[in-house]
C-alpha positions as CSV (number, residue, x, y, z in Angstrom):
1,M,11.5,-21.8,3.1
2,S,12.6,-19.6,0.4
3,H,10.0,-17.0,-1.2
4,D,9.5,-15.7,-5.0
5,L,10.6,-12.4,-4.3
6,E,10.1,-11.0,-7.9
7,Q,6.5,-12.5,-7.5
8,M,5.8,-11.0,-4.3
9,K,6.5,-7.2,-5.2
10,Q,4.3,-7.9,-8.3
11,S,1.6,-8.9,-5.8
12,A,2.1,-6.2,-3.5
13,I,2.1,-3.3,-6.5
14,A,-1.2,-5.4,-7.6
15,F,-2.8,-5.6,-3.8
16,Y,-2.5,-1.7,-3.1
17,K,-3.2,-0.4,-6.7
18,T,-6.3,-2.9,-6.3
19,A,-7.6,-1.4,-3.1
20,Y,-6.3,2.0,-3.7
21,L,-8.2,2.4,-7.0
22,G,-11.5,1.5,-5.6
23,E,-11.7,-2.3,-6.0
24,P,-10.5,-3.2,-1.9
25,A,-12.6,-6.7,-1.7
26,K,-11.2,-7.6,-5.0
27,A,-7.7,-7.0,-3.5
28,V,-8.4,-8.7,-0.5
29,E,-10.0,-11.8,-1.8
30,R,-6.7,-12.2,-4.1
31,Y,-3.9,-11.0,-2.4
32,V,-4.7,-11.3,1.1
33,G,-3.5,-14.6,4.0
34,D,-5.8,-16.3,6.4
35,E,-5.6,-12.9,8.6
36,Y,-4.7,-9.2,7.6
37,I,-2.6,-7.7,10.5
38,Q,-3.2,-4.1,9.9
39,H,-0.6,-1.6,12.5
40,N,-2.3,2.1,10.5
41,P,-4.0,3.4,13.3
42,L,-6.0,4.8,11.7
43,V,-7.4,1.4,10.2
44,G,-9.0,-1.0,11.9
45,D,-7.7,-5.0,12.0
46,G,-8.5,-6.9,9.7
47,K,-9.8,-7.7,6.0
48,Q,-13.3,-5.9,6.6
49,A,-11.7,-3.1,8.3
50,F,-9.2,-2.7,5.4
51,I,-12.3,-3.1,2.8
52,D,-14.2,-0.4,4.7
53,Y,-11.7,1.7,5.0
54,F,-10.5,1.8,1.2
55,E,-14.0,1.7,-0.1
56,E,-14.4,5.2,2.3
57,M,-11.8,6.6,0.7
58,A,-13.0,5.3,-3.0
59,R,-16.2,7.2,-2.5
60,D,-14.9,10.4,-0.8
61,Y,-11.9,11.0,-3.1
62,P,-12.1,9.4,-7.2
63,E,-9.7,11.0,-8.8
64,K,-7.0,10.4,-6.8
65,D,-4.0,8.5,-8.2
66,I,-0.7,6.4,-7.0
67,E,2.8,5.9,-8.6
68,F,4.9,3.2,-7.7
69,V,8.8,4.4,-7.3
70,R,10.2,1.6,-6.4
71,A,9.4,-1.9,-4.4
72,I,12.3,-4.0,-2.9
73,A,11.6,-7.3,-1.1
74,Q,13.6,-9.6,1.1
75,G,12.9,-12.3,2.8
76,D,9.0,-12.8,4.1
77,L,8.6,-8.5,3.3
78,V,8.1,-6.6,0.8
79,S,8.6,-2.3,0.8
80,L,7.0,-0.2,-1.9
81,H,7.9,3.2,-2.0
82,T,4.7,5.7,-3.9
83,L,3.6,9.0,-5.0
84,Q,0.2,9.6,-4.6
85,T,-2.0,12.7,-6.0
86,W,-4.8,13.4,-3.8
87,P,-7.4,16.0,-5.1
88,E,-6.0,20.0,-5.7
89,N,-3.1,18.3,-6.4
90,V,-1.7,17.7,-2.9
91,Q,0.6,14.9,-2.7
92,Y,2.1,12.2,-0.4
93,V,4.3,10.3,-0.3
94,T,4.4,6.5,1.1
95,M,6.6,3.9,2.5
96,D,4.4,0.6,2.6
97,F,6.1,-2.5,4.4
98,F,3.8,-5.4,3.9
99,R,4.7,-9.3,5.5
100,F,3.9,-12.2,3.6
101,D,2.8,-15.9,4.5
102,S,4.5,-18.9,3.6
103,N,1.6,-19.1,0.4
104,G,3.0,-15.7,-1.2
105,K,-0.1,-14.3,0.4
106,I,0.1,-10.6,2.7
107,V,-0.7,-11.1,5.9
108,E,0.2,-7.9,7.6
109,H,1.3,-4.4,6.8
110,W,2.8,-1.3,8.4
111,D,3.1,2.3,6.3
112,A,4.5,5.9,7.0
113,I,3.4,8.6,5.2
114,Q,4.3,12.5,4.1
115,E,2.8,14.8,2.6
116,V,5.7,16.5,-0.4
117,P,6.5,20.2,0.4
118,A,6.4,22.9,-1.8
119,E,10.5,23.2,-1.0
120,T,13.2,21.7,0.6
121,K,16.4,22.9,1.8
122,N,18.4,20.1,0.0
123,G,16.2,20.4,-3.1
124,N,15.4,17.1,-3.6
125,T,12.7,14.9,-4.3
126,M,11.1,12.5,-1.5
127,Y,10.7,10.1,-4.4
C-alpha cells in the first residue's frame, strides 16, 4: 500500500492547526481514524482526551499562534516542525510525528517540545 505523501502532509498541518487554534472536535472529526494513540505524557489517550486537552488550551491561551516551518512524509508517517508563540512572546519549537492508517487518517501521535532560548552558543535558530 502506498500513501499520498503530499496529502498526508496537508492533512497533518490542517489537523494540528485546526486543533491548536481552538476547534479540536472538528479536527478529530475530519482527520482522525477509528483510534487515536497518544504518546505525549501530558495528554490522555484517545480522541476525547485530545479534544479536552486542546479545548482547555484554547480557553486558557486564546492568543497563542503557530507557524509550520517544515513537513516531511515517509511511509505512513508525517513529521511537522513548528514554531509556537505563546503569551508574553514565549516561543517553543515542536517536532510532532503522526502515523496515518490506510484510509489517510491520523491514528497515532508523538511529540517533543522545547522553549526557544534567548541566546544560543552557535547562533543558529531552532527552526
